[in-house]
Structures are given as C-alpha cells and as structure tokens.
C-alpha positions in Angstrom: 93.4 83.7 116.6 96.5 85.4 117.4 97.2 89.0 116.3 99.3 88.0 113.3 96.3 86.0 111.9 94.0 88.7 112.6 96.1 91.3 110.7 96.8 88.7 107.9 93.3 88.3 107.3 92.8 92.0 107.0 95.4 92.0 104.2 95.2 88.8 102.4 92.7 89.8 100.0 94.6 92.9 98.8 96.5 92.9 95.6 100.2 94.1 95.9 102.1 95.4 92.8 105.5 97.0 92.4 106.1 100.5 92.1 109.4 100.4 90.5 111.1 102.1 87.5 113.8 99.7 87.0 115.1 96.3 88.4 118.1 94.3 87.6 119.4 91.0 89.1 123.1 91.1 89.8 124.2 87.7 90.9 122.6 87.0 94.2 121.1 90.5 94.5 117.9 92.3 93.1 118.5 95.8 92.5 115.3 98.1 92.6 114.9 101.6 91.6 111.7 103.4 92.7 110.0 106.1 90.7 111.5 108.8 93.1 115.0 107.3 92.3 115.6 105.5 95.4 117.7 102.4 95.2 117.7 99.2 97.2 119.3 95.8 97.2 117.5 92.7 98.1 119.1 89.3 98.6 118.0 85.6 99.1 114.3 85.2 100.3 113.5 89.1 99.7 114.7 88.8 96.1 112.5 85.7 95.6 109.4 87.4 97.3 109.9 90.5 95.1 110.1 88.5 92.0 106.7 86.9 92.8 105.2 90.6 93.4 106.8 92.0 90.1 103.8 91.1 88.0 101.2 91.8 90.9 99.7 89.3 93.1 97.1 88.8 95.7 98.8 88.6 99.1 96.9 85.2 99.8 98.5 83.8 96.5 102.0 85.1 97.6 101.5 83.2 100.9 100.5 79.9 99.3 103.3 80.1 96.8 106.1 80.8 99.6 104.3 78.2 101.9 104.5 75.5 99.2 108.1 76.1 98.4 109.6 76.6 101.9 109.5 74.7 105.1 108.2 77.4 107.3 105.5 77.8 110.2 102.6 79.4 108.9 102.5 82.2 111.4 106.0 82.9 110.8 105.4 83.3 107.1 102.4 85.4 107.5 104.3 87.7 109.9 107.3 87.8 107.5 105.2 88.7 104.5 103.3 91.6 106.2 106.6 92.9 107.5 108.0 92.7 104.1 105.1 94.4 102.5 104.9 97.1 104.8 108.6 97.9 104.6 108.5 98.0 100.9 105.2 100.0 101.0 106.9 102.5 103.2 109.8 102.9 100.8 107.3 103.5 97.8 108.4 100.0 96.1 105.1 98.4 96.5 101.4 99.6 96.6 98.3 97.6 97.8 94.9 97.8 95.9 91.6 96.3 96.5 90.5 94.2 93.5 87.9 91.7 93.0 89.6 88.4 93.2 
C-alpha cells in the first residue's frame, strides 16, 4: 500500500461539509464566501467537487462519484481529493466530521 492509499484510508470515512455563508455560480466559476468573509473562485473540476460537497458527503462517496464520472487513475484521484479538502479546510471553506455512516 502506498502512502496516498494509507492516508486516504484514514480520511475516507470522514464527513466533509461546507463552511460558507454564500456561493454563486458565475459562468464557469463558483464564487465562495466563507463565514470570515474570505472569497475564492473555483473553476472546472474544483467547482464540480465543491458542488458535490455543498450538501455534505462522506469522502469515500465523493471519491466514488468522481471516479465514476471521470477517466482518472484511482491513486491520482485520491491524492487530488485529499489535496483539495486540505486546501479548502485550511481556508475554512470545509470542515471534517466523524459520523456513523
């Protein structure tokens, strides 16, 4: 098992949910405003990922939805999802919870 798979296995059962006060789709972009009034713009795949997160989702379910839709290697997708969630979490746009699935 490589490092990404090990790390992903630690995260896959966590529930990720948004921490935003507003969002708006503006053409190809998704504009997000956090509760601390920070604004970011997401395009393309980032916008699609966030739209899956907007109602809350388990990371393993997020992975499966994206994996089913796009032609991507499993380890690459796991790494990209973890990077995206960590980045969004560090900016206070998502939070992770332990829930019973």
